C-alpha positions as CSV (number, residue, x, y, z in Angstrom):
1,M,-101.7,-29.5,61.4
2,G,-105.1,-28.8,63.0
3,F,-107.9,-27.9,60.6
4,F,-108.3,-24.4,62.1
5,D,-104.6,-23.5,62.3
6,K,-105.3,-21.2,59.2
7,L,-107.5,-19.2,61.5
8,K,-105.9,-15.9,62.0
9,K,-103.9,-15.9,65.2
10,I,-104.9,-13.2,67.6
11,N,-102.9,-14.7,70.5
12,I,-105.6,-13.9,73.1
13,F,-103.4,-15.2,76.0
14,S,-100.0,-14.5,74.8
15,S,-99.3,-11.1,76.0
16,F,-100.8,-11.5,79.6
17,G,-99.0,-11.6,82.9
18,S,-98.8,-14.7,85.0
19,E,-101.6,-13.6,87.5
20,L,-105.4,-13.6,87.3
21,T,-105.9,-10.0,88.0
22,D,-108.6,-7.5,87.1
23,D,-106.2,-6.3,84.5
24,F,-105.9,-9.8,83.2
25,Y,-109.9,-10.0,82.6
26,D,-109.9,-6.6,81.1
27,E,-107.3,-7.4,78.6
28,L,-109.1,-10.6,77.9
29,E,-112.3,-8.8,77.2
30,E,-110.6,-6.4,74.8
31,S,-108.9,-9.3,73.1
32,L,-112.2,-11.1,72.6
33,I,-113.7,-8.0,71.1
34,L,-111.0,-7.6,68.7
35,A,-111.5,-11.3,67.7
36,D,-115.0,-10.4,66.4
37,T,-117.0,-11.9,69.2
38,G,-118.8,-8.5,69.7
39,M,-119.1,-6.7,72.9
40,D,-121.9,-8.5,74.5
41,T,-120.5,-12.0,73.9
42,A,-117.0,-11.0,75.1
43,L,-118.6,-9.6,78.3
44,E,-120.6,-12.9,78.8
45,L,-117.5,-15.2,78.3
46,V,-115.4,-13.2,80.6
47,E,-118.0,-13.3,83.3
48,E,-118.4,-17.0,82.9
49,L,-114.7,-17.4,83.1
50,R,-114.5,-15.4,86.3
51,R,-117.4,-17.7,87.8
52,R,-115.5,-20.9,86.7
53,V,-112.2,-19.7,88.0
54,K,-113.7,-19.0,91.3
55,D,-115.7,-22.2,91.5
56,E,-113.0,-24.5,90.1
57,R,-110.1,-22.7,92.2
58,I,-108.2,-22.0,89.1
59,K,-104.9,-20.1,90.0
60,T,-102.6,-20.2,86.8
61,I,-102.9,-18.5,83.4
62,E,-102.5,-21.8,81.6
63,E,-105.4,-23.3,83.7
64,A,-107.5,-20.3,82.8
65,R,-106.7,-20.7,79.1
66,A,-108.0,-24.2,79.2
67,C,-111.1,-23.1,81.0
68,M,-111.6,-20.4,78.5
69,C,-111.5,-23.0,75.7
70,R,-114.4,-24.9,77.5
71,C,-116.4,-21.6,78.0
72,V,-116.0,-21.0,74.1
73,A,-117.0,-24.6,73.1
74,D,-120.1,-24.4,75.5
75,A,-121.0,-21.0,74.0
76,L,-121.1,-22.6,70.4
77,N,-123.2,-25.4,71.6
78,A,-126.5,-24.0,70.2
79,G,-127.9,-27.5,68.9
80,D,-126.7,-30.7,67.2
81,P,-123.8,-29.8,64.6
82,A,-124.6,-32.6,62.4
83,L,-126.9,-32.5,59.3
84,D,-130.2,-34.4,59.5
85,L,-130.1,-36.7,56.6
86,S,-132.3,-39.3,58.4
87,T,-134.9,-39.9,55.3
88,R,-134.5,-40.7,51.6
89,P,-134.2,-38.1,50.0
90,S,-133.3,-35.5,52.7
91,V,-133.3,-32.0,51.5
92,V,-130.6,-29.2,52.3
93,L,-131.5,-25.6,51.1
94,F,-128.5,-23.2,51.1
95,I,-129.2,-19.5,51.5
96,G,-127.1,-16.4,51.8
97,V,-126.0,-13.3,49.8
98,N,-124.0,-13.4,46.7
99,G,-120.2,-13.8,47.2
100,V,-120.1,-15.8,50.4
101,G,-119.1,-19.0,48.8
102,K,-122.5,-20.5,48.7
103,T,-122.3,-22.5,45.4
104,T,-118.8,-23.7,46.2
105,T,-119.9,-24.8,49.6
106,I,-122.7,-27.0,48.0
107,G,-120.1,-28.4,45.6
108,K,-117.7,-29.4,48.6
109,I,-120.5,-31.0,50.7
110,G,-121.8,-32.8,47.8
111,Y,-118.3,-34.0,47.1
112,Q,-118.0,-35.2,50.6
113,L,-121.3,-37.0,50.7
114,R,-120.4,-38.7,47.5
115,R,-117.3,-40.0,49.2
116,E,-119.5,-41.4,51.8
117,R,-121.3,-43.4,49.1
118,K,-124.5,-41.3,49.2
119,K,-126.5,-40.5,46.1
120,V,-126.6,-36.7,45.7
121,L,-128.5,-34.5,43.6
122,F,-127.7,-30.8,42.9
123,C,-130.9,-28.6,42.5
124,A,-129.7,-25.2,40.5
125,A,-132.7,-23.0,42.1
126,D,-130.5,-19.8,41.9
127,T,-131.9,-18.9,38.6
128,F,-131.3,-15.2,39.2
129,R,-127.5,-14.9,39.1
130,A,-125.9,-15.3,35.7
131,A,-123.9,-18.4,35.4
132,A,-124.9,-19.7,38.9
133,A,-126.2,-22.9,37.2
134,D,-123.1,-23.4,35.3
135,Q,-120.8,-22.9,38.2
136,L,-122.9,-25.6,40.1
137,T,-122.8,-27.9,36.9
138,I,-118.9,-27.8,37.1
139,W,-119.0,-28.9,40.8
140,A,-121.5,-31.6,39.8
141,E,-119.0,-33.0,37.3
142,R,-116.3,-32.6,39.8
143,A,-118.2,-34.5,42.5
144,G,-119.7,-37.0,40.4
145,V,-123.3,-36.1,41.2
146,E,-126.3,-35.5,39.2
147,I,-127.8,-31.9,38.6
148,V,-131.3,-30.5,37.8
149,K,-131.5,-27.1,36.2
150,Q,-133.3,-24.8,33.9
151,H,-132.8,-21.7,32.0
152,E,-131.7,-18.3,33.6
153,G,-134.8,-16.5,35.0
154,A,-136.9,-19.6,35.4
155,D,-139.1,-19.9,38.4
156,P,-136.8,-21.4,41.3
157,A,-139.9,-23.2,42.6
158,A,-140.3,-25.0,39.2
159,V,-136.6,-26.0,39.3
160,V,-137.1,-27.4,43.0
161,F,-140.3,-29.4,41.7
162,D,-138.2,-30.9,38.9
163,A,-135.5,-32.0,41.2
164,A,-137.7,-33.5,43.8
165,T,-139.4,-35.3,41.0
166,A,-136.0,-36.6,39.9
167,A,-134.9,-37.2,43.5
168,K,-137.8,-39.8,43.9
169,A,-137.4,-41.4,40.6
170,R,-133.6,-41.9,41.3
171,N,-133.8,-43.1,44.8
172,T,-131.6,-40.0,45.7
173,D,-130.3,-39.8,49.4
174,V,-129.7,-36.0,49.6
175,M,-130.8,-33.2,47.5
176,L,-128.8,-30.1,47.8
177,V,-130.6,-26.8,46.6
178,D,-128.8,-23.6,45.7
179,T,-131.0,-20.5,46.1
180,A,-130.8,-16.7,44.8
181,G,-128.3,-14.8,47.1
182,R,-130.2,-11.6,47.5
183,L,-131.5,-9.8,50.4
184,H,-132.5,-6.3,48.9
185,N,-136.2,-7.2,49.7
186,K,-136.9,-9.5,52.6
187,Q,-140.5,-10.0,51.6
188,N,-139.5,-11.2,48.0
189,L,-137.0,-13.6,49.6
190,M,-139.5,-14.9,51.9
191,N,-142.1,-15.3,49.4
192,E,-139.6,-17.2,47.1
193,L,-138.5,-19.4,49.9
194,N,-141.9,-20.2,51.1
195,K,-143.0,-21.2,47.5
196,I,-139.9,-23.5,47.4
197,S,-141.0,-24.9,50.9
198,R,-144.4,-25.7,49.7
199,V,-143.1,-27.6,46.7
200,I,-140.9,-29.7,48.8
201,D,-143.8,-30.4,51.4
202,R,-146.0,-31.5,48.6
203,E,-143.7,-33.5,46.6
204,L,-141.5,-34.8,49.5
205,P,-143.7,-35.0,52.4
206,G,-142.0,-35.7,55.6
207,C,-138.5,-35.4,54.3
208,A,-135.7,-34.4,56.7
209,R,-134.9,-30.8,55.9
210,E,-132.2,-28.3,56.8
211,T,-131.8,-24.7,55.9
212,L,-128.2,-23.7,56.0
213,L,-127.0,-20.0,56.0
214,V,-123.7,-19.5,54.5
215,L,-121.7,-16.5,56.0
216,D,-118.5,-15.1,55.0
217,A,-116.4,-15.1,58.3
218,T,-114.4,-12.0,57.1
219,T,-117.4,-9.7,57.3
220,G,-117.4,-10.0,61.0
221,Q,-120.3,-8.1,62.7
222,N,-121.9,-7.6,59.4
223,G,-122.3,-11.4,59.2
224,L,-124.4,-11.2,62.4
225,I,-126.7,-8.8,61.1
226,Q,-127.2,-10.7,57.9
227,A,-127.8,-13.8,60.0
228,K,-130.4,-11.9,61.9
229,Q,-132.2,-10.7,58.8
230,F,-132.1,-14.2,57.1
231,K,-133.4,-16.0,60.3
232,E,-136.3,-13.5,60.1
233,A,-137.0,-14.0,56.7
234,A,-136.2,-17.7,56.2
235,G,-135.8,-19.6,59.2
236,I,-132.4,-21.4,59.4
237,T,-131.3,-24.6,61.1
238,G,-127.5,-24.1,61.0
239,I,-124.6,-21.8,59.7
240,V,-121.7,-22.6,57.4
241,L,-119.0,-20.3,58.2
242,T,-116.7,-19.7,55.1
243,K,-113.4,-18.0,54.8
244,L,-112.0,-18.7,58.1
245,D,-108.5,-18.0,56.9
246,G,-106.5,-14.7,56.0
247,T,-108.3,-11.9,57.8
248,A,-111.2,-13.6,59.4
249,K,-110.7,-13.6,63.2
250,G,-113.4,-16.1,63.9
251,G,-115.0,-14.9,66.9
252,I,-118.1,-14.1,65.0
253,A,-119.0,-17.9,65.2
254,I,-119.5,-17.6,68.9
255,A,-121.9,-14.3,68.6
256,I,-124.0,-16.1,66.1
257,A,-124.3,-19.3,68.2
258,R,-125.3,-17.0,71.3
259,E,-127.4,-14.4,69.5
260,L,-129.3,-16.6,67.1
261,G,-129.3,-20.1,69.0
262,V,-128.3,-21.8,65.9
263,P,-125.4,-24.1,65.5
264,V,-122.5,-23.8,63.3
265,K,-122.5,-27.0,61.1
266,Y,-119.7,-26.5,58.7
267,A,-116.7,-24.3,58.6
268,G,-114.4,-23.6,55.6
269,V,-110.7,-22.5,55.7
270,G,-109.7,-22.4,52.1
271,E,-110.4,-23.1,48.3
272,G,-109.6,-26.7,48.3
273,V,-112.4,-29.5,48.3
274,D,-111.3,-30.7,51.6
275,D,-111.0,-27.1,53.2
276,L,-114.8,-27.4,54.4
277,K,-115.3,-29.7,57.3
278,P,-118.0,-30.4,59.8
279,F,-117.5,-28.0,62.8
280,D,-116.0,-29.0,65.9
281,A,-116.5,-26.5,68.6
282,M,-113.6,-27.6,71.0
283,E,-111.2,-27.8,68.1
284,F,-112.2,-24.2,67.0
285,A,-112.1,-22.8,70.5
286,E,-108.4,-24.1,71.1
287,A,-107.5,-22.7,67.7
288,L,-109.1,-19.3,68.7
289,I,-107.8,-19.2,72.3
């Protein structure tokens, strides 16, 4: 069973006839919109397929399906999907609104990095949400990694300072930083993240850094709006798309890569510790199409 088999089947090609007519392209466009790609992305994908069908002299629906998979995979290619962990320590900041699975995502990635024999440190810089540090502590114990935290309401940048100091002292490979999940005031968010960034720049100069936005795939086009706001406020190097099971249709991943120009780096399809994996564009495209 493929990793993305849990993705809701929308059967994009199942109900079409056997010929590549205008009706076929119209139905394909409608199916893509229903799959949460958004209107603009659907139009672009269909136009790209038309062009390739002509250039490659494609005649059958099955050939068109395979070509569409390539179109989707190419659309998702917005940069390197791998994390940059080239320095010791490297830092990965996780941002996103509450409820998207941010703390759980950190736990799962920490667990996987630990299995790769990397020395991992969690930084509980979400001091705003009650019990956020407690939740991350449970994951730290489960993953067998260390955690730096302070009391609820503490200055997030102070927690990051403590974690950076600990990361240097303990020869840590990767520091994963949980941040507060709120966006009711972009200026506050920007100020907070800028302060955290200054601490990292000062304490860990030259370190490899990622800023990952965690998005709930079931929110569809709202996820794209969130992503645009966070990109403006914080700058992001990649997306983690969670909850690609149940009601999620998945096309939002294509829209995000196309409109924001940032790659999807991880995708989650369930609650299990192994239900979050590095994103594979072609595997995802084949599951969707």
